[in-house]
Every structure is written in structure tokens, then in C-alpha cells.
C-alpha positions in Angstrom: 146.4 -116.2 55.9 143.3 -114.5 54.8 139.7 -115.4 54.8 138.3 -117.4 51.7 135.1 -118.4 50.3 133.4 -115.7 52.1 130.7 -113.5 50.8 131.4 -109.9 49.2 129.7 -107.0 51.0 128.1 -104.0 49.1 125.8 -101.1 49.3 124.5 -101.6 45.8 120.7 -100.8 45.1 120.8 -104.1 43.1 121.1 -106.1 46.3 117.9 -104.5 47.8 116.0 -105.0 44.5 117.1 -108.2 43.7 117.6 -110.0 46.9 117.3 -113.8 46.6 117.7 -113.7 42.8 120.2 -116.2 41.6 122.2 -116.0 38.1 125.1 -117.4 36.3 127.8 -114.9 35.9 131.3 -114.3 35.0 132.9 -111.8 37.6 136.1 -110.0 36.8 138.3 -108.5 39.5 140.5 -105.7 38.1 143.3 -104.6 40.5 145.1 -101.3 39.3 143.1 -101.2 36.2 144.3 -104.7 35.2 142.5 -107.9 35.1 143.7 -109.9 38.1 141.1 -112.8 38.6 138.0 -114.1 36.9 135.2 -116.4 38.5 132.4 -118.2 36.7 129.4 -119.7 38.3 126.3 -119.2 40.3 125.7 -115.8 41.8 123.1 -114.7 44.5 121.9 -111.1 45.3 121.7 -110.8 49.1 120.6 -108.3 51.5 124.3 -107.7 52.7 125.9 -108.0 49.1 126.8 -110.8 46.9 127.1 -114.5 47.6 127.2 -117.7 45.7 130.1 -119.8 44.3 131.5 -117.0 41.9 131.4 -114.3 44.6 133.0 -116.7 47.1 135.7 -117.6 44.8 136.5 -114.0 44.0 136.7 -113.0 47.9 140.3 -114.4 48.4 141.7 -112.3 45.5 139.8 -109.3 46.6 141.1 -109.5 50.1 144.7 -110.4 48.8 144.9 -107.1 46.8 143.7 -104.8 49.7 146.0 -102.0 50.2 147.7 -102.2 46.9 145.9 -100.5 44.0 142.3 -99.6 43.5 140.0 -102.8 43.3 136.9 -103.0 40.9 134.6 -105.8 40.2 132.4 -106.2 37.1 129.7 -108.9 36.3 128.8 -110.0 32.9 125.2 -111.7 33.6 125.5 -113.7 30.2 128.9 -115.6 30.5 130.5 -116.2 27.2 128.6 -113.1 25.7 130.5 -110.0 24.6 129.0 -106.6 23.9 129.3 -107.3 20.2 127.9 -110.6 20.1 124.9 -109.6 22.3 124.2 -106.6 20.1 124.5 -108.7 17.2 121.9 -111.1 18.5 119.5 -108.4 19.4 119.6 -107.5 15.7 119.3 -110.9 14.3 116.6 -112.1 16.7 114.4 -108.9 16.9 114.3 -108.4 13.0 111.7 -111.2 12.4 109.7 -110.2 15.5 109.2 -106.6 15.2 106.7 -106.5 18.2 108.9 -108.3 20.5 109.7 -106.2 23.7 113.0 -105.5 25.3 111.7 -107.4 28.3 110.7 -110.5 26.6 113.8 -110.6 24.3 116.3 -110.1 27.3 114.1 -112.2 29.5 114.7 -115.3 27.3 118.2 -115.1 28.9 118.1 -113.5 32.3 115.5 -113.5 35.2 112.7 -111.0 34.8 113.4 -109.1 38.0 117.1 -108.6 36.8 116.0 -107.4 33.3 113.6 -104.8 34.7 116.4 -103.3 36.9 119.0 -103.2 34.3 116.5 -101.6 31.9 115.8 -99.0 34.4 119.6 -98.3 34.9 120.0 -97.8 31.2 117.2 -95.7 30.7 115.4 -98.3 28.6 111.8 -98.8 28.5 111.4 -102.6 29.1 108.0 -102.5 27.4 109.4 -101.0 24.2 109.7 -102.9 21.0 113.3 -104.2 20.8 113.5 -103.6 17.2 112.6 -99.8 17.8 115.1 -99.2 20.5 117.6 -96.6 19.6 121.4 -97.7 19.3 122.4 -95.7 22.4 119.8 -97.4 24.6 120.7 -100.8 23.2 124.4 -100.1 23.9 123.6 -98.8 27.4 121.6 -101.8 28.4 124.1 -104.2 26.7 126.9 -102.6 28.7 124.9 -103.2 32.0 124.5 -107.0 30.9 128.0 -107.8 30.0 130.0 -105.3 32.3 128.1 -103.9 35.2 130.1 -102.6 38.1 129.6 -104.2 41.3 130.5 -101.8 44.1 132.2 -104.1 46.5 133.3 -102.6 49.8 134.4 -105.7 51.8 133.6 -109.3 52.7 132.0 -110.9 55.7 135.5 -112.1 56.7 136.5 -115.0 58.9 133.0 -115.2 60.5 131.3 -116.5 57.3 134.4 -117.6 55.7 134.2 -121.3 54.6 138.0 -121.9 54.7 141.2 -119.6 54.8 143.7 -119.1 52.2 147.5 -118.9 53.1 149.6 -120.5 55.8 152.2 -123.2 54.8 153.5 -123.3 51.4 152.8 -126.7 49.8 156.4 -127.1 48.7 157.3 -127.3 52.2 155.2 -130.4 52.8 155.9 -134.0 51.7 152.9 -134.6 49.8 153.1 -138.4 50.3 153.3 -138.3 54.2 152.2 -134.8 54.9 155.3 -134.1 56.7 156.6 -130.8 57.0 160.0 -130.6 55.1 161.2 -127.7 57.6 160.4 -129.3 60.9 160.9 -133.2 61.1 158.1 -135.0 62.9 155.6 -132.3 62.2 152.6 -133.4 60.0 149.9 -131.1 58.4 146.7 -131.5 57.1 143.6 -129.3 56.1 
């Protein structure tokens, strides 16, 4: 058994700067360079790391992969968007509004505090006109929006876990009576 539905811990400067900010995300866990799990939903930046349904859902897979291969978590802060679709939207939406600032264009989609931090990480002036932002700066910012690495270093474990994962295999239990198929007279629930 492993803790499940437990917050992820991190020493990410984003957590300090965005503590209390909630946003919908798509989190992707890669193990050994291959996509192992994806979680969607609400995501909360906390002083210790990451919480919210998306982070909690990913915690079980993060723990199960421990000790196997290198693990990495990436966040797409605009679920459903790709780098290409967001770059296309940038060009389409900023052309008719030449004085639209990067901060306001991206702020239509994300919380302002997150926009400012992502702009700073990408080296983009949030107050610059979106239509005049260089191709390299647009690409750097879109990369952070669609695939920002989240440096997870662990979880809050059993102490904060809402449930555990593992234990008895479901095919070893009679679903109608919850009696163990291996030990007559033993009933399970949970």
C-alpha cells in the first residue's frame, strides 16, 4: 500500500510567489521519459508545494514510480491548449488589437499573479504589446504556459493522505457479498 490523494511537496519558487492561487491544469507525470499518468482539474499552489484535486490524483502514481526511473511532472495551465494552438491564438487575437499588452491577453485565460510570474520566468515584459513581442519570447512564454516543469520532491505521505492505494486485489473479493475468495468467512470493505 502507498498513500494516495496526498499533496505533492516542492521547493519551487512558484509556490512562494503564488501561494493560495488556484487554477485548472493538466498535469503529466513522466517516468523514465515516458508519459505514465495525466491528471486534470483544480490545482492549488501551497507553501509546501502543490495541492488540489489534480495534484492529489497524481500523487499515487508519483509514489508508485519511486525508485524505478527518473520522474518528472509538467503542468499545462491551459488544459486542452497546445503550444501550436496558443501561438496561433496569440497571432489571431492580437492582430486586431495592436496595443493589447501581453499581461492582458494572457490574463483573459489565467490569473494575473500567475501571468506575471510566467512572464518573468520567460523573460517577457508583461507590459509590452503582445503584437510586438518577438517570436522567441512568445515561444518561451507559451512553453511555460503549456509545459512548465514542476519540481516535485515528494509527498506529504500518510499523514495527509485521504486514502491509501493497494492492498487486496479486487478480483480476490466477491463483489456482491464482499467476502474474500481466498479466506472463507472474511469480509472486506473500504
